[in-house]
N, C-alpha and C positions, 0 to 999 in steps of 0.2 A: 663846672660849667662846660657844656658841649659847645665847640665852635660851630657857628652857622656858616655854611658854604653855599655859594651860588654855583649852579651847574648849568651851563648853556647847552642846549640840545643840538645846536649846529644846523647843518643843511637838512631841511625837512624831508628831502627825497632820499637821504642816505640812511645809514644805520644809527645815527645819533639818537633819534627818538626812542628806538627800541633798547639801545644801551641804557638810556636814562630810565626806562621802565624797570630794568633789572636792578636799579638802585633801591627799589622797594625792599630788597633783601639785605641791604647794607646794615651792618651792626649799628647799635645805637650810640656809638662813640662820637658821632657828629650829627648835627641837624642839616639835612640836605634840602635845598630849595631848587627845583628844576625850573628853568626859564624856558617856556615853550607855549605853543598854542595847545590849550587843554583838549580841544576836540581832536587835534592831530594825534595826541597821545592816546586818547580813547579809541580812535579808529585803529591805530596800529596795534594796540593791545587786543582788540577784538579780532583783528586779522590773524594775530599770532596765537590766539587762544589763551592769553594771559589774563589772569584775574588780579588786577592791580587797582585798588581804590584810589581815586584822585581827590585831593583836598586842596582848596584854594589857600594860597599862602596868606597868613595873617601873622605879622611879626610877634604879637603877644600870645599866640595860640598855636603851639607846634602840633603837627598832625600825629595821629596815633601810629604806633609801630606797625610795620607791614604795609603801610600805605605810601603814597608819593605826594609830596607837597609841591604844588605847582604855582608859579608866578605866571599868570596867563598873559601872553602877548599874542595878538591875533595875526595869523597869516594874511598876506596880501591876496593870495590866490590859493585854491584847493591844491593839495599836494598828494601825489601818488608815489609809492616806493619805486625808486630807480628812474624817475622821470624828472629831470631838472626843469625848473621854470625860473627864468630871470626875474619874473615879477616878485619872487620871494627873496631876491638878493638883499634889499634893504631890511627885510625882516630879520635876516641872520645877523646883520650889524646892529639892529635894535636890541637883540638879545645881549650882545657884547656890551653895548652902551649902558644898558640897565644894570648888568652885573658889575661893570666897572664903577658906575656911580655908587652902587651900594657898598663896594669895597672902600672907595675913597671916603665915604661918609661914616664908615664904621658899622654899617648895617650887616655886612658880611665880613668874615675874617679872611676869606680867600675866594678865588674863583677857579673853577675847573671847566675846561672847554671840551666839548665833543667836536668832531671834525666838521669843517666847512669846505666848500668847493670854491677855490679861488677863481676859476674860469667863469662860473655863473655870476659871481659878484661883479666881475669886470663886464660881463655881458649885460648886466643891469645898468650900466652907465657909470659905474664907480671905477673909473680907469686908474690903473696903477696900483690896485690893491694886490699886495703880495703875501699876505698872511696875517695870522693873529699877532705874531711877535711885533712886526712893524706897525700894525694898526694900534696896538695898545701903547707902544712907545710914543706915537704921534699924539694920541688922545691924552696922555699924561704929561706931555711936554718933556719926555725923557730923551736927552740927546743921543744916548747910546744904550742899547740893551744887548744882552748876550743870550743866545739860544743854547740850552743844554738839554740833551736827552740822557735819561738815566734808567737803569734797570738792574736786575741781578742775572748773573750768568756764571757758568763754570769757569770762564776765563777772567771773571772779575778779580780785582787785585787783592782783596783781603779775605776771601774764603779759601780754605785749604783746597788744593787742586782736586777737582772732581766734585766740589761742593759749590753752590752758588755764592757769589760775592758781589759787592756793588760795582757797577760799571757806569761811569759818568763821563760824558763827552760833550764839551762845549765847542762852539764854533767862533772863529775870528771873523768870518763872513758868512752870510746866510743864503738868501735866495738870489744869487747872481749868476749870469752866464759865466762859464768857466774862463772865457777869454778876459773877463773883467776882474778876476780875482787878484792877479799880481799887483795891479795898480791900486786896488782897494786896501791892500795890506800896507799901510803906512806906519812909520814908527809911532805916531800919535795914536792911531786907532789901536794898534796892538798893545800899547801901554795901557790905554783906557780899558780894553777888554780884559786884560790880566788883572787890573785893579778891581774891576767889578767882580770877576770870577773869584778872586782871593777873598774879597769882602763877603760875598754871599755864601761861599762855602762855610765861612764862620757863622754868619747870621742865620742862614736857613738850614744848614746841615750840622751845626755845632762843632765843626772842625776848626779849632783856633789857629793852627799853623798848617794849612793845607799844603800838600806836596803836589805840584802841578807838572804833568808831563806835557811838554810842548812839541808838537810835530813840526818838522820842516815842511816847506812848500814843495820843493822839488824832489825827484827821485833820489834816494840815498842822501837826503838832506843836502843836496847840492854837490855832493862828492868833492868838497873842498873848492867849489867854484867852477868846476868843469861842467856841471849840469845845471847851473843857475847860481846867481849871486845874491838872491834875496836873503838866504841864511846869513851870509857874511855881512851884508850891508844894512839889513833891517832887523832881522829876528834876533841875532846874537847880541848886538848892542843894547836892544831893549831889555833882554834877559839879564845882561850884566848890570844895567842900571838898577833894575828892580831887586836883583840879588843883593846889591849893596845896601838896600833898605831893609833886608831881612827876609824877603820872600824866598821860599824853597821852590826853585824852578829848575827842571831838568830838561835839557835840550839845547838846540833843536835836534830832534830824534827822527831817524828815517821812519816814515809812516808804514812801510811795508812790514816792519818787524815790531812796531810799537804795540800792536794789539795782540800780544802774546802774554801768557800768564807771568813769566819772569819779569817782563818789562812793566806790566800793569801793577804788579806787586810793589813796585817802587813808588807809586803815587796814589793820591786820593781821587784825581780826576785827570782828564786829558783835554788839552786845547788843540783842536784840529784847525787847519788853515781855511778849509772850505767844506761845503755841505757834504758831498759824497765821500770825501776823504775820511770824515769822522763817522758819518751816519750809516754808511754801507756796512762796516764791520759791527757797529753797535746793533743795528736792526737784525743782522744775521744772528747775533748772539742772544737777543732779548725780545724779538718781535712778538707782539701780542701781550707782553707783560711790561714793556718799557713805557716811559712817560716823557713828556716834554715839559721843561721848566723854563720860564723866562726870568733871567737874572737882571738886576739893575732897576726894576720897576719899583714904584713906591707901594705896591701891593704884592700879594702872593698869587701867582698864577701857575697852575699846572694843566697839562692836557694829555690826551691820548697820543700815541706815537704812530698812528695810522690815519688813513684817509677815509673818505665817505663810503667806500665799498658799495657803490650803487648796485652792483650785481648781487650782493647779499641782502640788500634792504628788503624787508618784508618776508624773508625766508625763515627767520628764526635761527639762522646758523651763525650770526655774528657773536663773537666772543667778547664779553664785557670785561675781560681780565685787565686790559690796559686802563679802562676807566676806573675800575675799582682801585687799581694801584695809584692812579693820579689822585683820587680822593684821599687815600691813605696818606700819601706824601703831603698833600695840602694840609691835612689834619695835623700831622707831626710838625710841619713848619709853623702853622698857626699857634700851636701850643708852645713851640720854642720861642716865638716872638712875643708872646704874651708877657706883660710886665710882671715881675716877681711880686 
């Protein structure tokens, strides 16, 4: 049985629709259902000179190979590549809501998301929207989720040096101003994040005893308290508590040397304390082929690791590599979570 995945096409003025058109070339290991305005896809395909047959989604009747199966949801206003329109902000969220409902009801085995534009959604009157991760957590009533980006890179921990290996970086905090990060990292939050990360590394990646490399918050992991005391007062006590329960946790480690092959080889994933601490090195090493995974949700959700790229929309230059990788990872996770 092929798992059925929902793929949301994201911001209509961005590269999401054309990336989804490229999925018509995806191998037959999964059934992909693209959530989008069908006419938007038809117009973008014509603009790019792409011959992609579009078929209406019917649960009991998969589309033929080489075509694209579309669950049609109408735009609120016409969309042109590169031109944001706040009128379509609710449309983007409607795509997410329909995919999420399908996952919760068992219609879809996982959801894969193309990029959206946070600013235009806020401009549409949906104030406080900060991204897919937080939105899906709220919609599912999940008190805490963990954002993790993953990819393969020559610096990845398990490939021989010079050969790509897996690189996985989770975040203790996500989309916060830097000045708010220290107060957001409480013992309770850090403990919960580590428990979610540990559990989903087993459930979604099949690593029964994951080794987690934990970054410090401050330069040189606080330098024994001279450059900050969060490592001494918050991070280390949490790590010691969870180690006593059998978790394999290394740290707190200085972030400036953590992302090196010898250090990464010691673990299966990294927990960074804030967004740019973890994602700057990961995106440098994997950009265009990395993915975003939301851990802790009651569903499987993967995503691309890039934004809407408005300047590339409609040019045919957008690379679908990250979307293909996100689909592949979702397929693997769906198969792993399927009852024996």
